[in-house]
C-alpha positions, 0 to 999 in steps of 0.5 A, spaced: 461 513 218 461 519 213 458 518 206 461 521 200 456 522 194 457 526 187 453 531 185 452 536 179 451 543 180 446 546 175 446 551 171 453 551 171 454 543 170 460 542 175 461 536 179 463 535 186 464 529 191 461 531 197 462 528 204 456 528 208 457 527 216 450 528 219 444 527 216 438 530 219 430 529 218 426 535 220 419 532 221 412 536 222 415 542 219 408 545 216 407 553 216 400 552 217 399 550 224 392 548 224 393 544 219 399 540 222 395 539 228 389 536 224 394 531 221 397 529 228 391 528 230 389 523 224 395 520 225 394 519 232 388 515 231 392 510 226 397 509 232 403 514 230 405 517 237 404 525 237 411 528 236 414 531 243 416 538 239 413 541 233 418 541 229 422 535 231 429 533 228 431 526 227 438 524 226 439 518 221 445 514 219 449 518 213 449 511 210 442 512 208 443 518 204 443 516 197 443 518 190 444 511 186 440 508 182 437 501 185 435 502 193 432 496 196 426 496 201 424 490 206 416 489 206 411 493 203 409 498 208 414 503 206 412 510 203 415 517 201 413 524 199 417 529 195 421 534 199 426 539 198 433 537 201 438 542 203 446 540 203 451 544 207 458 545 203 464 549 204 462 553 198 455 554 201 448 551 201 446 546 196 438 545 194 435 538 191 429 534 191 428 527 195 424 523 199 424 521 206 422 514 205 419 511 211 417 505 214 409 506 216 408 500 220 414 501 224 412 509 225 406 507 229 410 505 235 417 509 234 417 515 229 425 515 230 426 508 229 422 508 222 426 514 220 432 509 220 429 503 216 429 506 209 434 509 205 433 517 203 434 518 196 436 525 193 437 527 186 444 527 183 443 534 180 442 540 185 442 548 185 446 553 189 441 555 195 443 562 194 441 562 186 434 561 189 434 564 195 430 570 193 425 566 190 425 560 194 417 561 195 416 560 188 419 553 188 414 548 186 414 540 189 410 535 185 409 528 185 405 523 181 403 516 184 402 510 179 397 505 181 395 499 176 398 503 170 395 509 171 399 515 173 395 520 178 398 527 181 399 525 188 402 532 191 402 538 188 404 545 192 409 550 193 415 549 198 411 554 202 407 548 205 414 548 210 417 553 214 423 556 210 430 553 210 433 559 215 427 558 220 428 550 220 436 551 221 435 556 226 431 551 230 436 546 229 442 550 230 440 556 234 443 562 231 445 559 224 441 560 218 446 555 213 447 548 214 455 547 216 459 543 211 457 536 211 450 536 214 444 534 210 437 536 212 430 533 209 424 538 211 418 533 211 412 534 209 406 532 213 402 528 207 404 521 205 404 517 199 400 510 200 405 504 200 406 499 194 406 504 188 410 508 184 412 516 184 415 521 180 417 527 184 419 534 181 422 540 184 421 546 179 423 553 179 421 559 174 425 560 168 428 556 162 432 549 164 430 549 171 426 543 172 429 537 176 426 531 178 427 524 180 422 518 177 421 512 182 419 506 180 418 500 185 417 493 184 416 487 188 422 482 188 424 476 192 422 475 199 418 482 200 424 486 198 422 493 194 426 495 188 426 503 186 429 505 180 431 513 181 432 517 174 434 524 174 432 528 167 
């Protein structure tokens, strides 16, 4: 079933309702093949099955694509990581920041099923991809983990850790370099965030007024649910 979200496009500050018909998680997207293989082996030792292809693509229910304020998660074994998010529209592609939140326990017996277990938060503010395409490799992705009241930088690196958007789209849809209207894609990093702590995620491009981030704080609530508050500044 399609889902419709409202986004603010910066820096023009225009608001659009965008219908999402297809949600795709692109897994194992690292550009450094040697480092990627090392990580695959490490996860195999933890029981996570080796991917059939690299990269690989998982379809996820569009209802999981959200930019609301209080998503909830069952249990304490889920975690996320900072990623850029691509959104296809009839006016061209948009780019924001989000997290492919995943159930790590389920991941040990089925990665595709684990991708279905959690909602996928995305920032409400986005940019037009054409506005950043010429300096895409300068974009930075950062995440902070807060544990026991102490905030630590968890992820800090450029988008160059992942394959370029055009390459990923071409692998998913041969011959294409832009997502079609109504399709969103998360290109996943291969570093993961430890369960049970808070994360602040930022996507930064050079230039004034160009930072976008979501602050994610998780708290234990009744019957094993986790609550996250997302705030875009």
